[in-house]
C-alpha positions as CSV (number, residue, x, y, z in Angstrom):
1,M,-53.6,-0.9,-69.1
2,K,-50.8,-3.2,-68.1
3,E,-48.5,-2.1,-70.9
4,K,-49.0,1.5,-70.0
5,I,-48.3,0.9,-66.3
6,F,-45.2,-1.2,-67.0
7,G,-43.9,1.3,-69.5
8,W,-44.2,4.1,-66.9
9,L,-42.5,2.0,-64.2
10,D,-39.6,1.2,-66.6
11,K,-38.9,5.0,-66.8
12,S,-39.2,5.7,-63.1
13,T,-35.5,5.4,-62.1
14,E,-35.1,9.1,-61.1
15,I,-38.2,8.9,-58.9
16,I,-36.8,5.9,-57.2
17,I,-33.5,7.5,-56.5
18,D,-35.2,10.7,-55.2
19,L,-37.4,8.9,-52.7
20,E,-34.6,6.5,-51.6
21,T,-32.3,9.4,-51.1
22,G,-34.8,11.4,-49.0
23,L,-35.7,8.4,-46.9
24,T,-32.1,7.4,-46.2
25,K,-31.3,11.0,-44.9
26,H,-33.8,10.4,-42.1
27,P,-32.6,7.7,-39.7
28,A,-35.5,5.9,-38.0
29,V,-33.9,3.8,-35.3
30,S,-35.9,2.7,-32.4
31,P,-35.3,3.9,-28.8
32,E,-34.3,0.3,-27.9
33,S,-31.4,0.6,-30.3
34,G,-30.4,4.1,-29.2
35,G,-32.4,6.1,-31.7
36,E,-35.2,8.7,-31.6
37,G,-37.9,6.7,-33.6
38,E,-39.6,7.4,-36.9
39,L,-41.1,10.9,-36.7
40,D,-38.7,12.7,-39.0
41,K,-38.8,10.0,-41.6
42,C,-42.6,9.9,-41.4
43,L,-42.9,13.6,-41.9
44,F,-40.6,13.5,-44.9
45,L,-42.6,10.6,-46.4
46,Q,-45.9,12.3,-45.8
47,D,-44.8,15.5,-47.5
48,W,-43.2,13.6,-50.4
49,L,-46.4,11.6,-51.1
50,R,-48.6,14.7,-51.0
51,S,-46.2,16.6,-53.4
52,H,-46.5,13.7,-55.8
53,G,-50.3,13.5,-55.8
54,I,-51.0,10.8,-53.2
55,T,-53.1,13.0,-50.8
56,Q,-55.5,10.6,-49.1
57,I,-53.3,10.0,-46.1
58,E,-54.0,9.3,-42.5
59,R,-51.6,9.2,-39.6
60,Y,-51.8,7.1,-36.5
61,D,-49.6,8.0,-33.5
62,A,-48.8,5.4,-30.9
63,P,-47.6,7.1,-27.7
64,D,-44.0,6.5,-26.6
65,K,-42.3,8.9,-24.3
66,R,-38.9,7.7,-25.3
67,A,-39.2,8.7,-28.9
68,K,-39.0,12.1,-30.6
69,G,-42.3,13.9,-30.2
70,G,-43.4,11.3,-27.7
71,I,-44.9,9.2,-30.5
72,R,-44.3,6.3,-33.0
73,P,-46.2,7.3,-36.1
74,S,-47.6,5.1,-38.8
75,L,-49.0,6.3,-42.2
76,V,-51.9,4.9,-44.2
77,A,-52.2,6.1,-47.8
78,T,-55.2,5.1,-50.0
79,I,-55.6,4.9,-53.7
80,E,-59.2,4.3,-54.5
81,G,-60.1,1.5,-56.8
82,N,-63.2,0.1,-58.4
83,N,-63.6,-2.6,-55.8
84,N,-63.4,-1.6,-52.2
85,D,-64.5,-5.0,-50.8
86,N,-61.3,-6.9,-51.7
87,R,-58.7,-4.3,-51.0
88,L,-55.0,-4.8,-51.5
89,W,-52.8,-3.8,-48.5
90,V,-49.1,-3.4,-48.9
91,L,-47.3,-3.3,-45.5
92,S,-43.8,-1.7,-45.2
93,H,-42.0,-0.4,-42.2
94,M,-40.1,2.9,-41.7
95,D,-37.8,1.9,-38.9
96,I,-34.4,0.5,-39.5
97,V,-31.5,-1.1,-37.6
98,P,-28.4,0.9,-36.7
99,P,-25.5,0.8,-39.2
100,G,-23.2,-1.1,-37.0
101,E,-19.4,-0.6,-37.2
102,D,-18.6,2.5,-39.2
103,K,-15.3,1.1,-40.4
104,L,-17.1,-1.6,-42.3
105,W,-19.0,0.9,-44.5
106,Q,-17.5,2.1,-47.7
107,S,-19.7,5.2,-47.7
108,D,-21.8,7.2,-45.2
109,P,-24.7,4.9,-44.1
110,W,-27.1,7.9,-44.1
111,T,-26.3,8.9,-47.7
112,C,-27.9,7.0,-50.6
113,V,-25.1,6.3,-53.0
114,K,-25.8,5.4,-56.6
115,T,-23.4,3.1,-58.5
116,D,-23.5,1.0,-61.6
117,S,-23.0,-2.7,-61.2
118,P,-23.2,-5.8,-63.4
119,K,-26.7,-6.2,-61.9
120,G,-27.7,-2.7,-62.9
121,I,-28.1,0.5,-60.9
122,K,-27.3,-0.1,-57.2
123,L,-28.3,2.2,-54.3
124,T,-26.3,1.8,-51.1
125,G,-27.2,3.1,-47.6
126,R,-28.7,1.9,-44.3
127,G,-32.4,0.9,-44.9
128,V,-32.4,1.1,-48.7
129,E,-33.4,-2.6,-48.9
130,D,-34.9,-3.2,-45.4
131,N,-37.5,-1.9,-45.8
132,Q,-37.3,1.1,-48.1
133,Q,-37.5,-1.3,-51.1
134,G,-41.0,-2.2,-49.9
135,I,-41.9,1.5,-49.3
136,V,-40.6,2.7,-52.6
137,S,-42.0,-0.2,-54.7
138,S,-45.5,0.2,-53.2
139,V,-45.4,3.9,-53.7
140,L,-44.2,3.5,-57.2
141,A,-47.0,1.1,-58.2
142,S,-49.5,3.6,-56.7
143,L,-48.0,6.5,-58.5
144,A,-48.2,4.7,-61.8
145,F,-52.0,4.5,-61.5
146,K,-52.2,8.2,-60.4
147,E,-49.9,9.6,-63.1
148,L,-51.6,7.7,-65.9
149,G,-55.1,8.4,-64.6
150,I,-55.9,4.7,-64.3
151,K,-58.2,3.6,-61.5
152,P,-57.0,0.2,-60.1
153,E,-59.5,-2.6,-59.9
154,R,-58.8,-3.0,-56.2
155,T,-58.4,-0.2,-53.7
156,I,-54.8,0.0,-52.7
157,K,-54.0,0.7,-49.0
158,L,-50.3,1.4,-48.2
159,L,-49.2,1.1,-44.6
160,F,-45.9,2.6,-43.5
161,A,-45.5,1.4,-40.0
162,S,-43.1,2.0,-37.0
163,D,-41.4,-0.3,-34.7
164,E,-41.1,-3.5,-36.9
165,E,-37.5,-4.2,-36.1
166,V,-38.0,-4.7,-32.4
167,G,-41.4,-6.4,-32.2
168,S,-44.0,-4.0,-33.6
169,V,-45.5,-3.1,-30.2
170,Y,-45.8,0.5,-31.3
171,G,-46.5,-0.4,-34.9
172,I,-48.8,-3.0,-36.4
173,E,-49.6,-4.5,-33.1
174,W,-50.7,-1.2,-31.7
175,L,-52.8,-0.5,-34.8
176,V,-54.6,-3.9,-34.6
177,K,-55.4,-3.3,-30.9
178,N,-56.4,0.3,-31.2
179,H,-57.6,0.7,-34.8
180,S,-58.9,-2.7,-35.9
181,E,-61.5,-0.9,-38.0
182,L,-58.7,-0.3,-40.6
183,F,-58.7,-4.0,-41.7
184,K,-61.3,-6.3,-43.2
185,K,-61.3,-10.1,-43.3
186,S,-61.7,-9.8,-47.0
187,D,-58.5,-7.8,-47.5
188,M,-55.5,-9.3,-49.2
189,V,-52.1,-8.3,-47.7
190,L,-48.7,-8.3,-49.2
191,V,-45.7,-7.7,-46.9
192,P,-42.6,-6.9,-49.1
193,D,-40.2,-7.6,-46.3
194,G,-38.7,-11.1,-47.0
195,G,-37.8,-13.1,-50.0
196,D,-34.9,-14.4,-52.0
197,I,-32.6,-13.4,-54.8
198,K,-34.9,-14.8,-57.6
199,G,-38.3,-13.9,-56.2
200,E,-39.3,-17.5,-55.8
201,Y,-40.2,-17.7,-52.1
202,I,-43.7,-16.8,-50.9
203,E,-43.6,-16.8,-47.1
204,I,-46.9,-18.2,-45.7
205,A,-45.8,-19.1,-42.1
206,E,-43.5,-17.8,-39.4
207,K,-42.1,-19.5,-36.4
208,N,-43.4,-18.4,-33.0
209,I,-41.0,-15.9,-31.4
210,I,-39.9,-15.6,-27.7
211,W,-37.3,-12.9,-26.8
212,M,-36.3,-13.3,-23.1
213,R,-34.1,-11.4,-20.7
214,L,-32.8,-13.6,-17.9
215,A,-31.3,-12.0,-14.7
216,T,-29.4,-14.1,-12.2
217,S,-28.9,-12.7,-8.6
218,G,-26.3,-14.3,-6.4
219,K,-23.9,-12.8,-3.8
220,Q,-20.9,-10.7,-4.7
221,A,-17.6,-11.7,-3.1
222,H,-13.8,-11.4,-3.5
223,A,-12.6,-13.8,-6.2
224,S,-10.1,-15.4,-3.8
225,M,-12.9,-16.4,-1.4
226,P,-15.6,-17.9,-3.6
227,D,-17.3,-19.8,-0.8
228,L,-18.4,-16.4,0.6
229,G,-20.3,-15.6,-2.5
230,A,-22.7,-17.1,-5.0
231,N,-21.3,-16.6,-8.5
232,A,-24.2,-15.2,-10.7
233,F,-22.0,-15.5,-13.8
234,I,-21.4,-19.2,-13.4
235,A,-25.1,-19.8,-12.7
236,G,-26.2,-17.7,-15.7
237,S,-23.7,-19.5,-17.9
238,D,-25.0,-22.9,-16.9
239,L,-28.5,-21.7,-17.4
240,A,-27.8,-20.5,-20.9
241,V,-26.1,-23.8,-21.9
242,R,-28.9,-25.9,-20.4
243,L,-31.6,-23.8,-22.1
244,Y,-29.9,-24.2,-25.4
245,N,-29.3,-27.9,-25.0
246,E,-32.5,-29.1,-23.3
247,L,-35.0,-27.0,-25.2
248,S,-33.4,-27.9,-28.5
249,S,-33.6,-31.6,-27.5
250,K,-37.2,-31.6,-26.1
251,F,-38.7,-29.5,-28.9
252,G,-36.7,-31.1,-31.7
253,E,-39.2,-32.0,-34.4
254,R,-38.6,-30.8,-37.9
255,D,-40.7,-29.2,-40.6
256,P,-39.4,-28.9,-44.2
257,L,-41.5,-25.8,-44.8
258,F,-38.9,-23.9,-42.8
259,D,-35.2,-23.1,-43.2
260,P,-33.8,-24.1,-40.8
261,D,-36.4,-26.8,-40.4
262,Y,-36.1,-26.9,-36.5
263,S,-36.8,-24.7,-33.5
264,T,-33.8,-22.5,-32.5
265,F,-32.9,-21.5,-28.9
266,Q,-30.0,-19.1,-29.0
267,P,-28.3,-17.2,-26.2
268,T,-27.5,-13.8,-27.7
269,K,-26.9,-10.5,-25.9
270,K,-24.8,-10.4,-22.7
271,E,-24.8,-7.5,-20.3
272,A,-21.7,-6.4,-18.5
273,N,-21.4,-7.4,-14.8
274,V,-18.5,-6.4,-12.5
275,P,-15.9,-4.0,-14.0
276,N,-12.8,-5.7,-12.4
277,I,-11.3,-9.2,-12.6
278,N,-11.0,-10.0,-8.9
279,T,-14.7,-9.7,-7.9
280,I,-17.2,-12.5,-8.1
281,P,-20.3,-11.0,-9.7
282,G,-23.5,-11.1,-7.7
283,E,-25.7,-10.0,-10.7
284,D,-25.6,-11.3,-14.3
285,V,-27.9,-10.8,-17.3
286,F,-28.2,-12.4,-20.7
287,Y,-30.8,-12.8,-23.4
288,M,-32.3,-15.6,-25.4
289,D,-33.8,-15.5,-28.9
290,M,-36.1,-18.4,-29.5
291,R,-37.7,-19.2,-32.9
292,V,-40.1,-22.1,-32.4
293,L,-42.0,-24.2,-34.9
294,P,-45.7,-23.3,-34.9
295,R,-46.6,-26.8,-33.6
296,Y,-45.2,-25.8,-30.2
297,C,-47.1,-23.4,-28.0
298,P,-44.9,-20.7,-26.3
299,D,-46.4,-21.5,-22.9
300,V,-45.2,-25.0,-23.1
301,I,-41.7,-23.7,-23.8
302,L,-41.9,-21.4,-20.8
303,T,-42.9,-24.3,-18.6
304,E,-39.6,-25.9,-19.4
305,V,-37.8,-22.7,-18.8
306,D,-39.3,-22.5,-15.4
307,R,-38.2,-26.1,-14.6
308,I,-34.6,-25.5,-15.6
309,K,-34.6,-22.1,-13.8
310,T,-35.7,-23.7,-10.5
311,E,-32.9,-26.4,-10.8
312,I,-30.3,-23.7,-11.4
313,E,-31.5,-21.7,-8.4
314,K,-31.1,-24.7,-6.1
315,K,-27.7,-25.8,-7.5
316,Y,-26.0,-22.4,-7.3
317,R,-27.9,-20.7,-4.4
318,V,-29.1,-17.9,-6.7
319,T,-32.4,-16.5,-7.8
320,V,-33.3,-16.2,-11.5
321,S,-36.0,-14.0,-13.0
322,Y,-36.9,-13.4,-16.6
323,T,-39.0,-10.9,-18.6
324,L,-40.3,-11.3,-22.2
325,S,-39.7,-8.5,-24.6
326,Q,-41.5,-10.4,-27.3
327,K,-43.9,-13.3,-27.4
328,M,-45.4,-13.7,-30.8
329,V,-47.6,-16.5,-32.1
330,S,-48.3,-16.6,-35.8
331,K,-51.0,-18.5,-37.6
332,P,-50.1,-19.6,-41.1
333,T,-51.7,-18.4,-44.4
334,D,-53.4,-21.1,-46.4
335,V,-51.4,-22.0,-49.5
336,N,-54.6,-21.6,-51.6
337,A,-55.5,-18.2,-50.3
338,P,-56.2,-15.6,-53.0
339,I,-53.2,-13.5,-52.2
340,V,-50.9,-16.5,-52.6
341,R,-52.6,-17.5,-55.9
342,L,-52.5,-14.0,-57.4
343,L,-48.9,-13.4,-56.2
344,T,-47.8,-16.7,-57.7
345,K,-49.2,-15.6,-61.1
346,A,-47.9,-12.0,-60.9
347,A,-44.3,-12.9,-59.8
348,G,-44.2,-15.6,-62.5
349,E,-45.3,-13.0,-65.1
350,V,-42.8,-10.3,-64.1
351,Y,-39.8,-12.4,-63.1
352,G,-40.4,-15.6,-65.0
353,V,-40.1,-17.7,-61.8
354,K,-42.0,-20.6,-60.4
355,T,-42.8,-19.7,-56.8
356,H,-43.2,-22.0,-53.9
357,P,-44.4,-21.5,-50.3
358,V,-41.9,-21.3,-47.4
359,G,-41.8,-20.7,-43.7
360,I,-39.3,-18.4,-42.0
361,G,-37.8,-17.9,-38.6
362,G,-37.9,-14.1,-38.7
363,G,-40.9,-12.2,-37.6
364,T,-42.8,-9.8,-39.9
365,M,-45.9,-7.7,-39.7
366,A,-47.9,-10.5,-41.4
367,A,-48.1,-12.3,-38.0
368,S,-50.3,-9.6,-36.5
369,L,-52.9,-9.7,-39.2
370,R,-52.8,-13.5,-39.7
371,N,-53.7,-13.8,-36.0
372,I,-57.0,-11.8,-36.6
373,G,-57.9,-14.0,-39.7
374,I,-56.5,-11.9,-42.6
375,D,-54.5,-13.7,-45.2
376,C,-51.0,-12.4,-45.8
377,A,-48.1,-13.2,-48.0
378,V,-44.5,-12.1,-47.4
379,W,-42.6,-11.7,-50.7
380,T,-40.1,-9.6,-52.5
381,K,-37.2,-10.1,-54.9
382,T,-34.2,-9.1,-52.8
383,D,-30.4,-9.3,-52.8
384,E,-30.6,-10.0,-49.1
385,T,-28.2,-7.4,-47.8
386,L,-30.5,-6.3,-45.0
387,H,-28.8,-5.5,-41.7
388,Q,-25.4,-5.8,-43.3
389,P,-22.7,-3.1,-43.8
390,N,-23.0,-1.6,-47.2
391,E,-26.6,-2.6,-47.5
392,Y,-27.8,-2.0,-51.0
393,V,-30.9,-2.3,-53.2
394,L,-31.1,-2.9,-57.0
395,V,-33.3,-0.4,-58.9
396,D,-34.5,-3.2,-61.1
397,N,-35.8,-5.1,-58.1
398,I,-37.8,-2.0,-57.0
399,I,-39.3,-1.7,-60.5
400,G,-40.0,-5.4,-60.8
401,D,-41.7,-5.5,-57.4
402,A,-43.8,-2.4,-58.3
403,K,-45.0,-4.3,-61.4
404,V,-46.0,-7.3,-59.3
405,I,-47.9,-4.9,-56.9
406,S,-49.6,-3.2,-59.8
407,L,-50.8,-6.6,-61.2
408,L,-52.2,-7.5,-57.8
409,A,-54.2,-4.3,-57.8
410,M,-55.5,-5.0,-61.3
411,N,-56.8,-8.5,-60.7
412,I,-60.2,-9.5,-59.2
413,E,-61.0,-13.1,-58.7
């Protein structure tokens, strides 16, 4: 059975190019990033799957008035196996990040361009690796069983979710809250959305995430008469520096499972304030991205934020408020969980690597299921071009990942 499936996968290049090409033509950028959402891409994928014999498909629409059609859709495709008690879920996301600066791209970001490289066939375009590599490899593994008339040992469940890039509120988080019946504690979950160039890293833990918008309100004045105002920019700048320095110092323990092995507290986005040079701004806004080791509860972090905020308010005669666009706590997966053991074996067989567990600072859909007691592993063999200009994926990586997924679907412990 394995030889037949691997043989079919080795000849699947044209299918890979066809699906990657179609997916890339349909930008799925979130409203937060200036896009319309995932509906067009979802409809294309749904039709493509049905035309290729994967017909057991359900769609779940999270309401979002900002998006095209007023929804953020997610698809679940099922390939029935002999064992429905220990199902294999493969979680991928349809949404992508914007292409960034056009001048940095050597080709149209929304056109999948095929080239030959020393590493083999390379496909370039926005989203081809993040996360269309996961979409295509999981579809490919499922198609192999369908095309060859082989029933997998485990039932395969493919999730193609919305909204992963900006927090999963309308994706996996919405599904867990509104359709928890989809998932069983006995399920094994693979998230092909993080890895390394050799396929050695199996991510079993994620840092807790806090995304924060901080708004400082002072008093606008002429720049030549600063005593008449309260400079919100100065106050906000001091606040950003203090949060960076003091949180980094207070929550400074290290954990070698992660890279970097410490909690990070980074000021990132800055909104414009006044449009002219000679006005002291009365309003100022910036953002923080915090990736915190799991040993630290986010509420403890926020207590320190409140303390520093209060001191800034007194010092500069301003008021500071903040809102959280993401506050994610992630429980780890046990290193001896079945998904980790089987993935170690399968990746070793396909890629000839010795895997090891790691933690990451990025957030994935695994966190949402780990928090309800379902074991997840994040893994893929990737050239790590995600979010970069000229993002590309190697066809051989898609085929190899599909082989790993097929092995997971064949094995019952």
